[in-house]
N, C-alpha and C positions, 0 to 999 in steps of 0.2 A: 700819685699814682705809681704803684711798684711795676718796674719793668725788668725784665730778663733778656739779655742779649747773649748769643751763642756766636763766637767768633771761631769760625772753620776757616779752611783754606783750599785751595785748587791742588795743594801738594804741600809736603814739608819744605820748610824754608820760605814760605810765602810772605811773612811778615807778620804772623798772627800775634805773636808776642809784642811786637813793636806797637801794633794797634792797641792791644788790651791793655799795655801799660799806659799808653798815651790816653786812653780813655779814662782809666782810673784816675790818673793824674789831673786830667782836666776836669772831672766830675768833682774831685776834692777841692779844686781851685774855685769851684762854683758852689763851695758849701753844701754840697749833695753827698749824702750817705750812700758809698759805693763799697761793693764788695766783688772780689774776683777770685776764680778759681782756676787751677790748671789740675783737674782731678786726676788725671793719669798721665804718666811720662816715663820714658825710658832713656837710657844713656845719662847724661849730666843733668843737672837741676837748673842750669842757668836761666830757662825759661821762667821757672817758678820763682827764682830768686829776683829776676826782674819785676815780676809783678808784686813781690813781697816790698821791694823798695818804693814800687808806685803807690802802694797802698799806705805807706806810712806807719806801719804798725797794727792796723785793723785787724789783721789776722797773723797767726804763726806760719812759718814755711810749711809745717807739716798740715796746718787747717787748709791752705792754698792747695797743696799738692800731697793728699793722703797716700796716694799709690805711686810709689816711684821704683824702677825696676833698673838693675844695673846696665844691661846689654843693651847697644845702641841699634835696636831692631824694632818691628812693631811691637807696641805695649803689651798685646795679648801673648805674644810669642815669648817676650822677654819674662814676663811672668811665669809662663810654663816652665821655663828654664830654672827658675828659683822655687819650683813646685808650689806657686801660689796662683792666686785668681782673683779677679775683681768683677762683679755683677753689674748690671744696669740698676738693679734694686739698691745696692750699695751705693753706687755713684749718686743716684737720684736721692737718697735719704740723706746724704752728706751734704749736698748743696742745699736742700730744703731745710734742714735743721739749723742752718746759718743765715740764710738769706732774709728771713723773716724779719731781722733788725735792721735791714737795710732797704733804701729806696730803688737803687739800680743794682743788679746782679749781673756781672760778666762771667761767662763760662768759655774756657779755650779748650778747644780739642787737641789731639794731636795728629800731626800729618793731614792728609785730606780728609773730605767728608766721610768716605767710607771705609777708612783705615780702621782696622779692628782696635778697639780700646780694651776690650776685655772680653769675657766668655760670651759668645754670641751677640755683641752688641758694639755699635759704632757711634760715631758723633751724631748722625742723623737721629738714632735711636733717642740719645739723650736730650737732644734739643726738642724732639717731639714730645717727650714725657714732660721736660720742662714748660712746653708751650712757648718757647723762647723765639725772639725774632733772630733770624739768621743773618750773620755778617760773613760775607765770602770775601777773604782777602786773596789778591792774586798779584803776581809781580807784573808790572806794566811793560811787557816786551812781546815780541813776535810769538804768536800762538796762544795768547791769553784768552782771545774771544772764544775760541774753541773750549778751552779749559773751564771758563766760566759758564758757558752755556751748558755744558755736560754736568756741572755742579748742580746748577739751578734745575736741570731736568731731573735730577735725582732726588730732589726735594718734594715732599708732599705737597699738593696744591696750595693748601691752606697756609703753609709755611713760605712757599714760593712768592705768593702774593704780598708778603711782609718783608721779604728779603731785601738785603742792601749789598751793594757791591763796592770793594775799596780796592782801588788800583794803586799799588804801590811802586813808585818811580825807583828804577835801578840807578846804581852808581853812574852806569854809562848807558844812556838811552839808545835805543835802535831806531830803525826807520819807522816801526810801528807804534812807538811810545806815544806820540803826538796825536795819532789817530784812532787808538784803540777805544776810547771812550766813546767817541761819536759812532763808530761802527757797532759797538756794543748796543748803544741806544737804539738801533734800528729793530732790536730784539727784546730789548728790556726797557722799562720806563727809565729815561734819561735822569729825571729827578732823584733816582735811587742809585746813581752811579757816582761814586766820589773819587778823588784822585789825591794822593798825598805826595809831597816831593822826597827826594832821597834825604835822609836825616843823618847820614854820616854812618861809619862803620863804627863808632864808638857812641852809641845812641844814647841819649840823655832826655826823658821825658820833660825835665824842666827847662832845659835849653830849647827844645822843640815848641814848646807852648809860648815862647816868647815871640813867635812869628804869628802875626794877626791872620795869616791865610791858613795856617794850620787850626788855630782856635775856631775859626769860623766854619771850616770843613767838619771838624768835630761837633760842633753845635748843630749844624744841619744834619749830620748822620744821626744824631740822637732824637 
């Protein structure tokens, strides 16, 4: 069965690329044909390059990330500075043209759920058009419950019912890190809430997948 997961976040820097690269590497290790996209990005292309490495050559960097704009600001605004634009129809067509050859498609947004990706569209619009399963990534620290609940509230009901939440542990846990998942479970199904440990500043999917707990979490998430 073909599946599409859309990895979004509560904010920029939440850990979306770490999870996308991990999922890509894990699925490849299970001999499952997987493709991943970061359709739009601004600033550097580090995120797209991490995905490129995790896919092991399944796509070129430009296929993974067809729209890249130089300024490290919201992609829609960065595009305007270069007198360029990207539309929902273009992003949707790019993903659909390639995903038909793969069993699992991963699409990573830019910034949070409602951050503008292009002209009059955001991650919510693209995931809705793709009928994708939303995966909300959030840093597991004080305040995350509010951020996750706001993001879930912003999803259409049909997508919210299929959503998953992944709490990414910080390098230095705070007083809320150990309790956030349980508290969030009072408002959202606990079986759809997952936690991943801190995987280091120099993140390596292959090294992370050596940990049985990480592999188990990814398998349950899928």
